[in-house]
N, C-alpha and C positions, 0 to 999 in steps of 0.2 A: 865216635865220640861227639862229633859236630851235630849228628842227627839226634842223638840222645839229649844233647843240650837244648837244641831247638824245640824237641818235643816237650821237654820239661818246662821251658819258658812259655810255650803256648798253653800248656795246662794251667800254669800259675796265672796267666792272663785271661783265661776263659771267664766268662761271667758266672757268678754263683747261681745255683738254682733259684728260680723265681726272682731273680734280680731284674728290676725294671730298666728300660731304656734310660730313663732319667737318672738312675743310680750309675749306670754304666757310662754315662756322658759327663759324670761329675756335676749333675744337676743343672745342665745347660739346655737340655732338650726333654721333651716328653714324647711318648710313643702314640701312634695312631690306634684307631679302635681294634685293629687286628691283634694288637698286644693284649688288649683287654680279653678278647675271646680266647687267646692262647693261654693266658694266665688263669682265666677261669676254668679251663680244662686241666691245666696242670696242677693247680692246688689240691684237688681231691686225690690225684695220683701221689702227690708228695706226702699228704697227711690223710691217708685212707680212714674212713669212719669218723673223721673230725671236721670235714669241710664238704659242702655241696655247692655246686655251681647250678643256679636256677635261671631259667629264662622265663620272665614274667610278662613279657610283651613284645610287640614288633613295632618299630617306628614307621611313619608314613613312607619313608624311603626303603623299608624293608630289612632294616637292621635289627638283630636281636637285642632286647633290653635284658641285661644280666645283673645277677646279684650273687655274692658269695656269702654263705652262712657258715659260721664257725662255732663249734662247741666242743669242749674236751671229751664229752661222753656220748657224742653222736646224737644230741638232741637238735635235729636239723630241720624240723617242720613245725609249722604253727601249732598243729595239734598235739604233737609231742611236747613241745614247750609249754603249752597251756596246762597239760596234765602235771607238769612238774612246778607250775607257778614260777617259772624262772623269768627274771627281768630281761627285757630285749633292748639293746641299744641299736638302733637303726641309723646308719650314717651314710650320706651320699655326696658324691663329688660331681661337679660338672653340670649342675642345673643351668649356670651360665658357663658354657663350655670353654670359653677363654680363661675362666678363673679355675684352673685345673689342678690346683694344689692337692685337693682332697683325693684325687684318683692316685697320684703317686704316693701320698702319705699313707693311704689306707692299705695299698698292697704291701708296703714295706712293713707297716705295723702288724698286719695280720700274719704275715710270714714269721715275724719275730715272736709274736705271741704263741703261735702254734708250735714253733721249735723250742720254746721255753727260754729264749734269749731275753725277752722283755716280759715283765710281770708273770713270771712262771706260775701256772696253776689257775690263772684268773678266769679262764674260760670254763672252769668247772661250775662257776656260779652265776654266769651271764652268758647269753647267747648274742653273738655279734652278727648283724645283717648289714652287709656292705654293698651298695650300688656304687660302683666306680665311676660311672658316667650316666647321668640322668638324661641330659640332652645329647643323645647320641648323633643325630643328624647334624646338629649344630657342631658337634666335635670334629666331625669330617669336613666341615667347611674350614679347612686347615690353612693357615698362612702366617707370615711373619709380621703382618701389620694389623692384627685384629685387636690388639690391646696396647695402644701407643703410649699410655700412661702406666705401663706395668713393666717391671724389670724381670724379664725372662718368663717362661722358657723362650727359645729362639722362635719357635712356631707354636700356635695353639689354635683352639677352635673358636666358634663364633658365639656370640651371646644368645641368640634366639634359635628356634628350631627351624627345620626345613620349611614349615608353614608360616614362619616368622612370628611364632608366639614367644613371648617372654614367660617362661614357665613359672617363675616366682611372681606372677601376678595372677596366676590361673587356678589357685588351689580351691576356691569356692565355686567359680563358674565352671571349671573343669571342661574347657573346650578342646584342649589338645589331646590326641590319642595317647601320647606319652603320660600325660597327667592322669588320664583315667586309669591306665595300667598301674601306674605308681601307687595311687591312692587306694585302689582295691588290694594291692599287694601289701602296703603299709598297714591298712585297717585289719587285713587278715592276720598279720602278725601281732596287732595290738601293741605296738612298741611303747615301752615305758618312757624312753628318751628317744627323740628324733632329732638328729643333728644334721644341719644343712651347711655345706662347707663352701665358702666364698672367698673372694679377694675384693678389697674396697676399690673405689675410685676416689678422685679427689686430691686434697691438699698434701703437701710434704710436712712430716713430722716424725718424731722418734718412735713412738709406740708401734709395735709390730703386729699386734693382734687385738681385735675387739670382740667381746662376747656379748650376746644378747640372749636372755632367758625368759621365757614365758611359762607359766604365770610367775610374775615378780611383784608388780604393784596392782595387777588385776587378777580376777579369778577367785575361786574359793579360798578362803583364809588358810586352811591347813595346807594346800598346795603352794600358796605363796610362801609360807614358812619353809617348806622343802626347797623351793626355787632360790630363796635367799641364801639358805645354807649351801646349796650346790654352787652358786655364783661366788660366794666368799671363799670356799675352799678351792675352787678352781683358779681363781685369781692369785690366791697365795701360792698354790703349787706352780703356777706358771712363772711367778716372780722368782722362786727359788731355782728354776730352770734357766734363768737369765733372760726371760722375755720382759717386755713392758706392756702388759695387758691393760685393756680398757674395758669398762662394763657399760659402755654405751657406744652407739654407732657414731663415728667422728665426723659428722658432717655439720659444717658451720650453719648457724641459724640464717645467716645472710651470705649468699654465695661469694666465695673469695675474700671474706672479711674476717680474720681470726678474732678481732675484737668483739665480734658479735656473739662469740662463745658457742656453746653446745646445748643440747636439750635431750633429755631421756624421753622416749615416746613409746607408747603402747600401739602397735601396728593393727591393722584389720587382718582378718584371716584369709585375705588373698595372698598373704606371705607365709612362708613355710612354718616359722616357729609359732606365729600366732594361730595358724590352723591346727597345730598339735595341741595348743592350749584350749582351743574351742572343743576339742575332744576330752578335755581334762587329763591331758598328758603333758609331758615336759618337752617344750620345743627349744632347741639351742641353735642360734645363728652364729657361725664362726666366720670372722672376716679378717683374713690376713691383710697386711698393708701393701698396697700395689708397688710402692717404691722400694720395698725391700728386696734383696736378692732371692731368687727362686729357692735356693737351698735353705735359707732362713725361714722362708714362708712354709715350706714343706714341713720342716722341723716343728714349727709352731702348731701347724695343723695336726701333725702326728701327736704331739704332746697333749693337745686338747682331747682328742678322741681317746687317748690311753687313759687320761684322768677320768674321763666319763665312764669308761668301762670299769676302772678300778673302783669308782664310788658307787656304780650300780651293783657291782658284785658284793661290795661291803654292805651297803645300805638298801639293797634292792627289796628285801622283805618289808622293811618300814616304809619305803616309797610306795610299794604296791598296796599296802594297808591303807595308806593315805588316799590313793587313787581309788581303790575300791569303796571307801567311805563317801568319797565325792560322787562316784557313780551311783551309789545306793540312795544318796540324797536326791540327785536328779532323777532317778528312776521312779522315786516316790512322789515326784511332782512337787517338791518343796522349793524349787527355783521359780520365783514368781516375778523377778525383774532381771533384765540383761542389759548391760551396757554395750551399745553398739559402736560408740565412738568416744574417744578420749581427747583431752586437751591439756596443755601445759598451763599451770598457773603463772601469775606474775612473779612469784617468789623464786629467787635464784641465789646461789652462793658462789663465792670466788673460788676457783681451782687453779693450781699451778700445773700448767700443761707443757710438756717438753717438745718444743717445735724448733724452727730454725728461723734465722734472721730473714726478713722480708721487706720488700718495698711494694707500695701501691701507688699507682699513678694512672693518668689518662693515656690511653693508647692512641697513637697516631693512625693505627690501622682500623680499629673498630670504633674509636671514638668513646669507648666505654672504659671503666676502671678495670685494670688488670694487675695481677699480682706476680712478683718474681721472688723465688726463694733462693736462699744461698745455703745449701745443705753442708757447706763446709764450716758454718758457724751456728752450732746449737745454741739455742737460748730458751729460757723459760718464759712462757706467755701467762699472765695472770688474766683470766677470762671468766665471764660468768657461765655458770652451769645451772640450767633450769631442769631440776631433777624431781619435781613434784607434779603429778598430774591429777586431773579430776574428770568425772564424766562430762562429756559434751552431749551425749544423746542416750537416754535410757528408756527402754520400753517395758511396759507391764504386759506379761504374756496372758493369753487366754488360759482358763483352767483346763480346758480340753486340748485343743490343737488347732491345726490348719486344714482347710479343705481345698483340694485342687480339682477343678472341673475336669471331666473326662477329655475335653478338647486338648488339654495340656498334660494329661495323666502319662502319656507314653514317655515324652522326653524327661518330664520331672522325676518320674519313677527311676529312670536310668541314673539320674544324677544322685538321687537319694541312695540307690544301691552302691554307687561308686563311693559315697561318703560313709557307708556303713550305718545309715540311719534307718530306723524302723518306720514302717508305714503299713496301712491296710487299705483295701479297697471296699467299696460299698457295693455289695452283691445284688442289691434291689433297690429300686427308687424309694425315696422318702417324700411323701407328698408335701409335708410342711416341716420345716426346722427352724428353730431360733438360731440366727447367726449374726455375725458382724460383717458389714461391707465397708470397704474403703473407698471412698469417692474423692478424687483429687480436686481441689479448689485451684491448685496451680500446678503446671507441669512444664518442665524446660529441658530440652535436649542439649547435649553438648555441642559446640560448634564444630568440632572434628572427632573422629573416631578414636577410640582407646582399645587396643587389643582387638581390633576388628569389630568393636561394638560402639554404636552411637548411644552413649550412656544417658540416663534420664533421672532427673531429681524431681520430686513431687512434695506438694504440701497438701494436707487433707486430714481427715479424721475417720476413725472407726465408727459406724453407726449400726445400731441394732435393728434388725428386720427379720421377717419371716419369709422363707422361700423353700421351694422344692429342691431336693438333691438328687440328681439322676444317678442310675446305676453306673459304676465305673469311676465314681468320685474317689480320689485318694484322701485318706485321713492320716495326717502326720502328727502324732501326739507329741506334746512338749514333755511329758514324763518319759524321759530317756536320757541316757548318759550324755549324748551329744546335743543337749537342750541349747547351749549357746549357739551352735552351728545352725540349728533349726531357726532360731531367732534371726541370725544373720541372713539366712536365705529367704526368708518369707516376710519379715517385717519390711514394708515398702520404703521406709525412710532410711534404712541402713545403708551405709556406703557400699556394701558388698552384697546387697539383696539381689535376687534375680531380676526384680524389677529395675534396680538402679543400673544393672549391667545391660539393660535393653532387651531382655527376653520377652517382655510383654508390651513392646513399643506399639504394636499394632492396635491395642486397646486404647491408645491415647491419640490416635490418628482419626480425623473425622472422615467417614466413608460415605455417608448419606447426607444429602443436601436438600434444601428447598429454594426454588428459584426466586429471584428478587420480585418478579411480577406477581407471586403469590404472597410473599411476605409484606409487600407494600400495602395492599388493601387490609391484610390482617392486622397490621400495625395500627392503622387508623381506626379500625373497628375496636381493637382492644383499648386504645386510649380513650375512646369515647365512652366505653361501658364500664371500665375498671379505674376507679379513682386511685386505688393504691399504686397501680402500675403507672398512672399518669404522674403521680408524685415522685416515684422512683426515676422516671424518665426526665422529669424537669430537673431533679437533683443531678443526674448524670450529665446533662447538657452544660452544667456549670464547669465541668471539666474541659478546658480548651482542647486537649488531645483527643478526648472522646468525641467532642463536637465536630472535629475536622475529619474524623475517620469514618468514612461511609460504611466500611465492613463492620466496624465495631457497633455502629448504630443499628444496622440490620441484625447483627447477631444478638442484640438485646432482645429483639422480638422473636428470633429463631428459638432462643432458649425458653420462650414462653409459648411456643407453638405446640399443639398436641401431637404433631408428627415427629417432633425432635427425637434424636437418638438417645434415649434415657441411659444407655449403657456406655456412652462415650466417657472416658477417663474415669471408668469404674475398673479397679483392680480385680481380676478374676478369681483370686484366691481369697477365700473366706476364713473367718475365725469362729470357733465354736467353744462353748463353755463345757459341753459334754460330748462324749464320743457318740456318733450316731449308731443306731441299731442296724443289724444286717451287715456287719463287717466280715470280711474274709481275709486270709493271709495276703499280704501285699506282693509277695515275690513268687 
């Protein structure tokens, strides 16, 4: 009798099938990556024909990058999904592996969707693609002190990868092997909605989840309309579930000063949801609030993803129609201008924001102002919200596209392939071609590196000229669905251009010189015979800084010497109004 009772008790206490470590612990812990591997194998066995466990890459430390694909009728490959024109919701956890809510929320949600416990039948009309952990190596840098301003779980992973990349700055430059694998996988699925699941840093306040959607105030008008509708319904649904959602990222405009208020911003495509928008798809950034208990945060994340799946299943056909129309517009070459950067206007409006009592004062430790919150005293802050934006940098595109010289074709073609962008190669040389060349009049490197790059900012202009195009030159047309991303990559002034990220720095470094003893007599001869140069020289000498700078004085004459490097500070990528002849397939 005692044995039977003990056995019965053991059975009732045994974890349910596919129950995560997080659930078993009462939402105090999260599992290691071995749990992800085990669950990825277990789901297809528990729901045969409805789930596939996919390995889409390997991390630098040798771990598999895994995804679960779920569909009620076995539509489990990109090709099969495309044949049915079914919407795909692609959601990922652990891009910052300490912010791990998405992993535990996604496993529990998928299990309940497939069993019919949640939203029964929803997976007949939408395909779910779930990456439990994007930053796998960072996830396994496991410890209790990785997120000191986050309430649970007890231990979690690390923000960056094993190579110390922040993946949510890597979407355009695509340095990290994990990013290359993820983007190729994402673009193969052609996801309608791409949701990236995070946890905030920062202040203490009452709202428990923030949502950012792109396109919303930027991008094609028909897609903005869909984005606004998606945001409105998502916020309403979260409120009915007891959440306090925000439609902006809750970062103060001035650090640690609630009175400075908040601002809506349009990010650049180095970030996940803006990257999706650059492909004319819908990007959703989900940020639960770090000071809320882990159970509450996982619940909020789960509810957001469930709502996205429900809305995609219901409205997917209409959303896909809008996306296809936007793609057709871009493919036809009708996009002539692209905004590369946005800024807030001076216009704001007061909002009531549910925060806590706080004090600000001078710290005897740091000497700076610091803030102390009392989360036992909720209070409503009335603060300014800057929610209107305007273009800060707009570029007009060439009617043809961009030309990448053979010297850079190998690595640029890999990035284009990763991003799912179209390009071709010049199969034979073209003796002369009318092109545009960008020559920088100013160039400035960052004082320190950013994500392993010494970034570069330039000023200059495109100039028309005629020059030969060698065989092997890449041609990247602007007439393609990813036109915005093409512009972000190749327009040199853009904040996420390959030039800005430092990939072409060598072209802005002086490699060839003329000795001073050669320039000295040349300078005297030039001043004696060229009145125009003499007038420029006299005018420059009126600048005290120039007059005192020996190197600047000699550089004045170096730039007028026939042996100077005429390619210095010339961007090697060209623009063309028409596609060159002799093109062959790029891949």
